[in-house]
N, C-alpha and C positions, 0 to 999 in steps of 0.2 A: 319346698323351702321359697326363702322371697323373690332369690334369683333365677332361679330353675327355669319356671317357665316367662319371666318376663323377659330374660335376653333371650330366649328360642321366640318366644310371640315376637319379638322385635325385628327378628332378622328383615322381614319384608320392609321395613318401615326405615331400619337404619341404611345408607348411602354407603357404599365402601371405598368410594373416593378413588383418587389418582392411582393408577400403580407405584406410584415411589412411596405414596401413605400404607400401602401392603407393603412394600418391601422392608419399612422403615418397622413395622408390626411383627415381622417375620425376624429381620435383627434384634428385636429385644425379645423375643420370644427366649432370646439364651439364657434370662434369667430367671424362667420360670420351668421348674423343675416338669420332666414329660408327663408325669400322672396327670399335673393340674392343667395340662394343657389344652385348651377348648377352641372348639369353633368361634366363640362368639368372641374370643379376643381380639381376632380382625374386625370387629365392630366398631367404629369411632361412634358409640351410641350417645348422644346428649337429651341430656331430660330436658333441658330447657323448650325445646323444639314443642309446637303447639301438639303437634303431629304423635310424635312418638310418647308425650304424655299424656295425652288420649288413650293412645293405643294400651301403654300402662299401665293406666287405672281399670282400664277392661280387663286386662291378663291377670295381672298381679292377685286380687282377690281368690283366682283359680290355683294361685301358687301353692303347695305342700297343702293340697286336700286331703289326701290320705291319712287316717288316722291309726291307733293303734286298735285292735279290736279289744271291744270290752269296755272302754274309755267312754264315758257318757257326756255328752255335748252338749251344752244348753246357752242358747242368746238369753241374754237378759237385756233389758232396760233399768238401770239407775235411777231413781228417782231425783229431782232437782233438792237440792236442800237450801237453805239459808248461804253456805258458803260455796258450795258447789251445783254447776249446770247438770242436768241429765247425762247419762252417757251410756254407749252402748258396750256390751262386754262379751265375750263369750266365757264359760266356766268349761274347765275338763275334770272328772273326776276319776277317778278307778276304784272297782270292788275291792281292791288289795288297801285301800286304807284307811287305817283307823281312829277314830277321834280321840283326843284334839289332834287335827293335823297338820304338820305345814301348808305355809302356803309360796305361792310364787306370784307375785303380778307382771305380767311379762306384755313391753309395749314393741310392736312389730318396726320395721324398718322401712325405707319408703321414701327418704329423704325428707321427711315431714308433706311430702307434695305428692303421693300416691300410697298403695297399702291398704290393708284390710284385716281385722284381725284372723280372719279365718285362712290366712296365708300362711298361718303358723300350728296348723293342727297337727302337721306331724312332730314338730318339737315340741308341742304343749301336751298334748297326747303324751309323747313317749316320757316327759318328766314327771305327768301323772301317773304314767304307768308303771316307773322304774322307782320313784319314790313315796309313789301313796299319797302325794299335796295334792292339796286344789290348788288349781292352775285357772289365773284369771288374766286373759288378753282383751287386752283395751282398743274401743276401735274409735279411735281419737279422731277428732275432727282438722280436715286435712287445711295446710295452705295453699296457693294465696288468699282464698276464699275465706278462710280463719285464721288470718298471723297469731303471733305470740300475744295473750298467751293459751290460746283457745286449747294446743294439744296439753300444754302443760296444765291446764287447769281438770282437763278430763281425765287427766293422769294421775295427779294428786287428790282427786275428788274419789276415783275408784278404789285406790289406798285408804284413801279416809273408811269408805263403804267397809273394806274387810275389817277394819277393826273396830267399827262401829257393830257390823253383822258377824260376828265372831264366833261367838256362842249359838248362835241360827248357824248358819256354817260349820259348823266344827274344826275351829281353826282354833291354833294355837298361836294369840297375839304377839307372842315375844318369838315365832320361827315364822315371820314374813317375811321375805325378800323378795329386791324389786330387780328386774335386770332386764335389756332390750338387745337387740343388733341393729347395726347402724345409726340412724336417725333416734331408734327407739333405744339406743344405748346413749345415745348424749340424752335425750328424753327422762331415761330411769338415773342417770347421774345425775340430771337438776331436780328432780323426783326428792331425790333423798337427801340434797343438801336442802331445799323445802323442807322435808320432812322432819329433818334435826333441827330447824329452825324453830319449827312450830311444835316441836316436841313429839313428833308421831313417832312413835319403834319401828327401825326397819332393823333388822339382823345381817343381810347380808346384800352386798349389789356386784351381778353379772355381766358386765359391759364386756359384748362381742364387739372388735372393732368399732367403737363410738364413736360418732360423730358431735364432737365435744367443743372447740373451735370456731368460731364463724370469720377467725381473723386467717384463718388459713386458706380462705378465700381471696384474702388480696396477696399473698403471696405469687411474685412475678417468676419464681424459677420452680415450678413444679419438677417432682421427681418422675423417674420413667412410669410411675404407675400411675399418672398422666395418661396413656393407653390405654389403661383398663378399666373396665366395666364401668366404676364411678370415675369420672372426670373431675378436671378444676372447673367448666362450662357447668356439670350439671350441678356443683359443690354452690357456685357461686350464685344460680340460679336457685337452689333450696334455701340457701340461709336468706338470698334477697326477701323469696316470699314467706317464709316463716317469721322475718323478723318485721315484716312491714317495710322495708328501705333496705341498700346495699348496705352490707358489712359496712362498718365504719373501727378504727384506733381505738375508740373512748365512744363506749356505753354503757350508759349507768345501770338501765332497767335491771332488776332482781331478776338473776336465773335463767337468763336472756341465752347463756350458752357457759358450761358447767367449768369450761375452763379458765373461764374467768373470774371466777371465788381466788381470792385471797385464802383463807382462813380454811381451810381442810379438816383443821382438828377436830375430835370426835364424831366423825364421820363415820358409818358403818365400816365392817372389811371387805373388801373389793376381789374379784379375780376379772382381769382384763389381757384379753387375746386379742391379737394383730401380726398382719403378717408382714415382713420387711418390703414389699412390695404395695401396700395399701398407702393411698393417697392421704389416711388417718394415721398413720405411724410414726408421725413423730409428736403431733401432741397425743395421742395417747401414751406413748413412753413418756412423755415429758411429763403428763399428769400423775402416770402411776410411780414416777418418780417423788414429785411432790405429796403425793399421800403418806406414802413410806415414811418421807421427812419431815409430815405431820404428824410423825408415830400411827399412820391408821396400815393395820395389817393389811398388805398389798400383794397377792400373786398377779405379775405378769409370764404371759406367755409369747415368746415369739417367735413367729412360724417363718422360716427359710422359704424364700421363694411363693409366700399366698399371697395374692391379690385380694382387691375387695371383693366379700363375698364367695369365695373360690369356694368354700367348703357348702355355701348353698347347693352350687351347681356340681359338686361331686361329692359329699359325704356318701358315705357307702360304695363308693369306686372307688377312691383314693383311699389307700391307708393314712395318708397323712392328718387330711381334712375329716375322715373316721375317728382319729385319737385326738383331734384340734375337741371334735362336739365331745366328745366322750371324758376329757380332760373338765370342760366347762360343767359338763354335767354330774361328775365326779366332785370336782369344788363345792358346788350346790350340797350335793350329800353329804360332805362333809359339815357344812357349812346348819345347813338346817336339821342336823341331829338332834337329840335332847339332849338338855345339859347332862 
């Protein structure tokens, strides 16, 4: 998964700081359940540091490299069209899937500044294996070299390709979901909005602790989650890189941040999962509330004591994180079942 290798591999690059900072972290750990405590919680990771970011970009693609036996993984280059650029994707197919099968467009995390499609091998191959679905993981362009709307264009282009190639791929165009984790979850929510407006059907959106609101970077009173994994400094750097300028109270560019959309009516059903120690907790809970108020079926799963990416670090090791991922998979299974 995204953070497992990243956070472990960055230990040498991260500076532990003064003894007082370590002591503060130990006190803050009281809010974290024992099963979710991990040595990386003592590292004040800051991905705005050029050295840290460079190392992360090297090690992130190695994360989650293990895949389910029997799942075929193929690298594809989707050709450019009049509307969309060429984009790299990985596809995952299990022999258990029977055409026409469902499909999931998956978007990896990494703050839009790091990450790669292959880091999602473990999760994407699990979905393909257990649901019999075709999974497409997008290797979108990263910021700051490629700011908005590059990543969004790559992801919406991959979704349009899924629809245009449905017959050849053996998928049911009426059973296509879009999902992602962290920055990928934020991109997934924006893709769903853009798809809705351009009448590209999406059955379901699966959002794991999504990065939805650039205005969170303007907060001056971050919660205790500031100590864990994805910090306000990293968040400000990531949004500034993606937007091409520092976040502002007002930004009228379309689809820059899913939480800025005022009218959420008509969007597909959603599952949103986030921990109460996650920097994105407030924006995710608010988005789930607004979806429900707009008449969109939305299941919100709140995990006590979960910090950002804890499931990536501890899936298979901590029962609560295994249950968190299983709940996401179950929601997707139900949503993509045949009518």
